[in-house]
C-alpha distance (Angstrom), angle and dihedral (degrees) to the residues before:
residue distance angle dihedral
M1 . . .
R2 3.82 . .
T3 3.80 119.1 .
Y4 3.79 121.5 -160.3
P5 3.80 130.3 -157.9
D6 3.77 120.2 -111.6
F7 3.82 96.8 -102.8
N8 3.81 89.6 -167.9
K9 3.77 89.3 69.2
Y10 3.83 88.5 71.3
G11 3.78 94.9 49.0
K12 3.81 145.4 -63.7
W13 3.81 98.4 -88.3
S14 3.78 135.3 59.1
V15 3.80 119.3 -160.5
I16 3.79 116.8 -154.2
T17 3.79 127.4 -175.0
G18 3.82 120.7 -156.8
A19 3.76 86.1 24.0
T20 3.83 104.9 158.4
D21 3.79 100.7 73.5
G22 3.80 145.5 25.5
I23 3.80 119.8 -12.0
G24 3.82 94.0 -3.0
K25 3.77 94.9 53.7
E26 3.79 93.9 44.0
T27 3.80 91.9 48.2
A28 3.80 89.5 52.3
F29 3.81 91.4 54.5
Q30 3.82 94.0 45.5
L31 3.80 93.0 49.0
A32 3.81 90.1 46.8
S33 3.81 89.0 51.4
R34 3.86 86.6 58.9
G35 3.82 93.2 54.0
Q36 3.80 101.6 -90.9
N37 3.79 122.7 143.3
I38 3.79 107.2 -132.3
A39 3.78 130.3 -136.3
L40 3.80 108.2 -166.5
I41 3.79 122.5 -158.8
S42 3.81 120.6 -176.1
R43 3.80 138.2 123.4
N44 3.83 103.8 -104.7
T45 3.80 112.7 78.2
E46 3.84 96.1 -166.0
R47 3.82 94.2 49.5
L48 3.82 90.9 46.5
K49 3.75 91.5 53.9
N50 3.82 91.6 48.2
V51 3.80 93.2 49.3
A52 3.80 91.6 46.2
K53 3.84 92.9 49.1
E54 3.83 91.2 49.8
I55 3.82 92.8 48.0
E56 3.82 91.4 51.0
S57 3.81 94.3 47.3
K58 3.80 93.5 48.3
H59 3.77 103.1 38.9
N60 3.83 107.7 22.8
V61 3.81 95.2 -128.1
Q62 3.81 133.6 127.3
T63 3.77 121.8 -98.4
K64 3.80 135.9 -168.5
C65 3.85 126.5 -167.1
L66 3.76 134.1 -157.1
A67 3.80 123.2 -179.4
I68 3.83 107.7 -144.4
D69 3.77 131.8 155.3
F70 3.82 106.0 -142.8
S71 3.79 90.9 -157.4
D72 3.84 89.3 68.8
D73 3.82 125.4 94.7
E74 3.80 122.4 -66.5
E75 3.80 91.8 -96.2
I76 3.82 88.6 84.4
Y77 3.79 89.0 77.7
D78 3.80 91.9 65.9
K79 3.82 87.7 59.4
I80 3.79 90.8 46.9
A81 3.82 91.6 50.1
D82 3.82 90.6 51.5
F83 3.85 90.9 46.8
L84 3.83 91.6 53.9
Q85 3.81 96.2 40.6
G86 3.81 113.2 131.1
L87 3.84 97.3 8.8
D88 3.77 121.3 131.7
I89 3.76 93.0 -126.9
G90 3.78 113.0 -168.0
T91 3.78 101.8 163.2
L92 3.77 132.5 35.0
V93 3.84 118.3 -170.7
N94 3.78 111.1 -165.8
N95 3.76 97.4 -161.6
V96 3.80 104.0 139.5
G97 3.76 114.4 110.3
T98 3.79 145.3 127.9
D99 3.80 138.7 -136.3
Q100 3.75 138.8 -135.7
E101 3.78 134.4 -124.9
L102 3.81 112.5 -90.6
V103 3.80 94.0 -112.9
R104 3.81 136.5 100.6
F105 3.80 119.0 -71.7
L106 3.81 98.1 -99.0
E107 3.80 92.9 41.3
Q108 3.81 96.0 65.9
S109 3.79 106.6 124.0
N110 3.81 92.5 -125.1
L111 3.79 105.4 12.5
S112 3.79 97.9 177.7
L113 3.78 91.8 52.0
I114 3.82 91.7 45.4
I115 3.78 91.6 51.7
R116 3.83 92.0 48.5
N117 3.77 94.5 46.6
L118 3.84 96.3 46.0
V119 3.82 92.5 48.4
R120 3.81 93.3 45.5
L121 3.80 97.7 43.1
N122 3.80 102.5 32.8
I123 3.83 100.5 35.1
M124 3.80 113.6 13.2
S125 3.79 93.2 47.3
I126 3.82 91.6 56.1
L127 3.78 92.9 48.4
K128 3.78 97.9 45.2
M129 3.84 96.6 41.4
T130 3.80 88.2 51.1
Q131 3.80 90.5 47.7
I132 3.85 89.4 54.2
V133 3.81 99.8 43.6
L134 3.81 105.9 30.7
P135 3.83 98.1 69.6
G136 3.79 92.0 61.8
M137 3.80 91.2 47.5
V138 3.80 90.6 51.7
E139 3.77 90.7 49.4
R140 3.80 91.1 51.1
K141 3.85 93.2 41.2
R142 3.83 91.5 -129.8
G143 3.76 137.6 81.4
L144 3.81 147.1 119.3
I145 3.77 128.4 -134.4
L146 3.84 120.0 -171.2
N147 3.78 116.9 -170.3
L148 3.83 122.8 -169.2
S149 3.76 114.2 -135.5
A150 3.83 124.6 154.2
F151 3.79 136.6 -118.1
P152 3.84 96.1 -124.0
I153 3.80 85.3 81.6
L154 3.85 85.5 81.0
H155 3.85 87.9 85.0
P156 3.78 134.9 18.6
I157 3.79 104.4 -105.8
G158 3.76 122.4 -160.7
K159 3.86 115.7 -129.2
Y160 3.86 86.3 29.3
A161 3.75 100.7 64.0
I162 3.79 102.3 128.0
M163 3.80 94.3 41.2
N164 3.80 89.5 46.1
A165 3.77 92.2 53.5
T166 3.80 97.9 44.1
K167 3.79 94.2 49.6
S168 3.81 89.7 47.3
F169 3.79 86.9 57.5
V170 3.84 90.6 53.1
N171 3.80 91.6 52.7
L172 3.79 97.4 47.0
F173 3.82 94.6 42.0
S174 3.79 90.9 50.8
Q175 3.79 95.8 50.4
A176 3.83 93.6 43.8
L177 3.84 90.6 49.1
S178 3.75 89.8 49.2
Y179 3.81 90.1 60.8
E180 3.77 91.2 46.6
Y181 3.81 97.2 52.8
E182 3.81 108.6 25.9
S183 3.85 89.0 96.9
E184 3.82 86.8 59.0
G185 3.82 92.1 59.2
I186 3.82 93.7 -102.1
T187 3.80 121.2 137.1
I188 3.79 115.2 -155.8
Q189 3.78 123.0 -177.6
S190 3.75 135.7 -176.5
C191 3.81 113.7 -148.3
R192 3.78 116.6 -158.1
P193 3.85 109.1 -169.2
G194 3.74 126.6 178.2
A195 3.77 121.4 -144.5
V196 3.83 113.1 -24.2
G197 3.81 120.0 -175.5
T198 3.81 99.2 -104.4
K199 3.80 133.0 127.7
S200 3.79 91.4 -99.8
S201 3.82 89.4 58.5
Q202 3.81 95.2 60.0
Q203 3.77 91.0 100.3
F204 3.84 88.1 64.0
G205 3.79 94.4 60.6
D206 3.81 135.8 -108.7
L207 3.81 111.6 20.9
E208 3.84 90.7 -156.9
R209 3.78 92.3 69.3
M210 3.82 91.6 54.9
T211 3.82 129.8 83.6
S212 3.80 109.9 -88.6
P213 3.80 117.7 -117.4
K214 3.85 89.7 -117.1
D215 3.80 93.6 52.0
Y216 3.77 91.5 43.7
C217 3.81 96.7 49.9
T218 3.81 92.8 43.2
S219 3.82 87.7 58.2
W220 3.80 97.2 37.8
L221 3.79 98.4 51.7
A222 3.80 89.4 55.2
T223 3.84 88.5 64.2
V224 3.80 93.6 58.1
D225 3.82 114.4 119.0
K226 3.83 89.8 14.2
A227 3.83 103.2 82.0
R228 3.80 142.0 15.3
W229 3.78 89.0 -129.0
T230 3.80 136.2 14.1
H231 3.78 141.5 175.3
G232 3.81 85.3 -137.1
H233 3.79 99.5 -138.5
W234 3.81 132.2 51.4
Q235 3.85 93.2 -125.0
H236 3.80 90.5 53.7
A237 3.83 91.4 46.6
V238 3.81 90.6 52.3
E239 3.79 91.9 47.3
A240 3.81 90.6 48.0
W241 3.86 92.2 48.0
V242 3.84 90.0 54.3
W243 3.80 91.2 47.1
E244 3.78 92.2 51.7
K245 3.81 89.9 56.3
I246 3.79 95.1 50.5
P247 3.84 122.6 86.0
T248 3.81 113.9 -106.6
G249 3.79 93.4 -116.2
L250 3.80 91.3 56.8
V251 3.81 91.7 45.1
Q252 3.78 87.8 58.1
K253 3.80 91.7 54.6
L254 3.80 91.8 45.6
A255 3.82 90.8 49.9
E256 3.79 89.6 52.6
Y257 3.81 91.7 50.0
F258 3.79 101.7 40.6
Y259 3.82 102.0 31.2
F260 3.75 117.1 11.2
E261 3.79 100.6 45.9
P262 3.86 96.1 41.1
G263 3.82 88.4 44.0
E264 3.79 92.5 52.9
K265 3.80 90.5 51.0
A266 3.82 91.5 47.0
L267 3.81 91.9 52.2
Q268 3.81 90.4 48.3
D269 3.80 89.5 52.2
I270 3.78 91.1 49.7
E271 3.82 90.9 52.2
K272 3.83 91.4 48.9
N273 3.82 91.4 52.2
K274 3.80 96.4 48.5
């Protein structure tokens, strides 16, 4: 039987980036079901309003919304700081991120844009959101920060170089920060999921064969306060354990067969059906 921490011990509000779809959206609902008020940050105003309305009607908690595109310049973080001012923030979920095309580095269709977006969404967002929220947690001597990495960081994978590197940053930064601030009453966890059935995973093939966001988050949130890092779900942990045992050259071939080739076909099918 799964046991969950009392998220209210960290504070009254949870802040979630990338909150209108997939893991972010499901995490928002599950934290709200445990009594947390939810501050949602994502780029689509209409979807934010819809998610907030649904959360309030189902769970009788407060919500706040801010439409922000994390690929914009650093000035967005001044708006975020103002938006969060005065809230008793107990939990920060750094979920926002983006992916790359599954092609070699120089073959990205717009390489400069891909570089900018992956650095801003996968790295800068983690650093700046932590910079905004962590001081209040330290002052209150309590807090929880959950950062979404990915288990493909276990090996360098060709055709995934930028994503590989940025998610490796998330993992190492999270674990190092955990050691720095655990004496202040702050829990920081790196979560390293495999493929979860979200829109961003379409390039890896059939979403039906992947863990659903609901199943994943139900499992993952039960690991909070128990480990500095987690794969979040037993199936992902088993898959990661197998990958760790396999030589990198073979991992590359398996990635091509199980993810890249099915993903390319899935994207082609999506284009045909538009």
